[in-house]
N, C-alpha and C positions, 0 to 999 in steps of 0.2 A: 709528968717527968720533964725536967728542964732539958733543953737542947744540949747543954753541956754534959748531960748524963748519957746522951745517945752514943752509940758506936761512932767512932771518928768518920768512918766511910759514909755515914748517913747524915752527917751534919751539913747543912747547906753551904756554909763557907768553905769547909774542907772539900766538898764535892766540886764547888766552883774552881778551887785552886788545882784540883787534880784532873778534872774532866773538861773544864771550860764553862763559861756562863751559859752557852747554848744548851748544855745538857740538863739544866735546872728547869723545874716547872715554874709557872707564874708565882705560885705560892712560896716556893723556895727563894726566888729572887726578891720578892716583896719582904720576906722574913729577914733577909740580909739587910735590906734598907731599914726595916723597923728596929733591928738590933735586939730588942727585948720584947717579951710578951707582957701580959698583965696577969693579975692574980688568977691562978687556976688555968691559964692558957699559955702555951709556949708561943714563941714568935711565929712559928709555922701555923699553929692553930689559929692565931689571931689573923694571920695573912689570909688563910682560907675563909674565915668569917667575913673579912672585909671584901674579898673578891666576890663572895656570894651576895653580899649586901649591895655592892656597887654594880654588879652585873658583869664583872670581868676586869682585867687589868687596864684596858684602854679607857673605859668610863671612869675608873678611879683616877688615872693619870690626867684626864682632861676635865675633871670635876672642878667646880668653882671653889674658891677658898672657903666659903660658908659651908657648902656641902661636904667638902673634904674634912673640915675640922670637926664635923659631927660624928665622924667615925671613931670608934673605940680605939684608944691608943694613939690617936692622931691629934694634931694641933697646929698652931702657927709655925712652930719650929720645924716640924716635919713638912709642912706645906712649903716653907721657904727652901728647905733642902731639895724637895722634889722639883720645884721650879728652877732651881739652879742646875740640877742634873739635866732637865729637859732642854734648858737653854744651851748648856755645854754641848749636848748632842746636836742641836741645830747648828751651832757654830762649827762643830767638827765637820758636819756635812757641807757647810758653806766653804770651809777651808779646803776640803777635798776638791770642790769644784774650782776654786781659785788657782789650784796648782796646775791645771791642765785645760785643754780644749773642752768646753762644755758639750759640744756636739759629738765628741769622740767617746763620751761617757753618758749616754742618755739615761741609763739606769740611775746614775748618781743624781742627775737633774730631777728625775721622778721622785727619788727618795727625799731630796731636799725640799721640793715643792710640796710634797705630801706632809712633811714635818711642819712646814710653815703655814699651810692653808687648810688641811683636812679638818682640824679641830674647830675652825671658825664657825660660829653659829649664824653668821650673816654672810652674804656674798662679798668677797674681797677680790678686787682686780689688781694685779701686780705685774711688774716687769723685771726681768733679769737682764740687766744691761751688760753688753759684751764689747770688748775691744776688737780691733781688726784681725786678731788671731783667735777670736771667739773665746777669750778668757774672761772670766767674770770680773766686772768692775763693781757692780753693786746690785742688790735686790731691794726694790722699793714697793711697798704696798701703797697704791695710789688712790683707789676709789673704794668706797664702802657703801653697800646698799642694804636693802631689806633682805629677807630670806629668799625673795624671788628674783631680784635683779639689782644691778649696780649701774649707776649713770657713769658712763665713760666718755671723757672729753679728749678727742685726738689732739687738740692744741696743747693740752697739759702734758700729754705723753711726749709730744715733740719737744716741748720746753725742757722737760726733765732729761730726755735723751741727749739733747745738746749740752745741757749743764754738766752731764757726766762724760761728755766727749765720746759717746758710744758710737760704734760703727755698725752695730747690729743689736738685736734684742730678741728675747723670748717672752711672749705674753703668757700670762697664767691667771686663772681664776678658779675658785671653788664653786661647787654646787652643794649647798647645805642639805639638799634633799638626799645626797649620797649617790645620785645617778650621774655619772660623768658624761653621758651622751650630749654632744654639742647641740644647742638649740639653733633655730633659724636666726634669732637675735644675736647669738654668739658669732655666727658666720658673717652677719652683716657688719657688726662692729669691727671684726677682724679685717674685713675688706676696706673699711673706712680708715683704719689705722695704717694698713699697708700703703694705701694711696697717699695719706698725709706724710708718712715718714719717708716715702720715696722722693718727695719734693726736696728733702734735705739729705738724700743719699744714705739713709739708714735703712738697713734690711730687717724685715721681720722673718726670723728663721723658723719660728714655730709658735703655736698657741696651744697650751696644755690646759686641759680641764680636769681639775682634781675632784674625784668623787670619794666615796667611802672606801672602796676596795680596789679602784683602778684609776689610772690617769690616762686620758685620751689625748693623743697627739694629732693636731690638725695636719701636720706634715705627713705623718704616716697614713692618714686617711685620704691624702690627696686633696685637702680642702684649702690649701694656700694658693 
């Protein structure tokens, strides 16, 4: 049966409009994105099949172009649409940070850093540069490493901070292993960066480590 033949209160789009997006299942949200099914399958049936094949919504959203396009009913057009949606979500989170003091909304900082770093297959070291009122100036991904470590150069961080006229910054990097627990190496490079930036009167407010399900804050742990 086509979704258009379902009772109105059971159709994903109508449910979203009446109850809000949060009330929908992953399959229903994906069905709205797919818009149509394939021969013998409604959009919801197809969505359930795709979620089962990819192992859930997140693996589907983070899959490579090649892997994504192998899915039934998917292709370059859908991949492009999905990437546009994900980038809009990241920019929305960034805009939310830019409107206010980053330190007054740590949950927003965590959401933004998670969106930017969690999906990375290798370690990425980044900085959130802030002005003297702790408003966001810019987010830069600075160093890229293997799945185990990234080489971080304090001189380059200082140069970039001065170029942005930053008064403070928040350091961030991901752990591709999914475990956000800071390593001894993480603590050592944080201390080196704090010392280097202090020479030019730029404060390190926090260092956040992004894992699979959590973000660990050095400031909250008393590690700064």
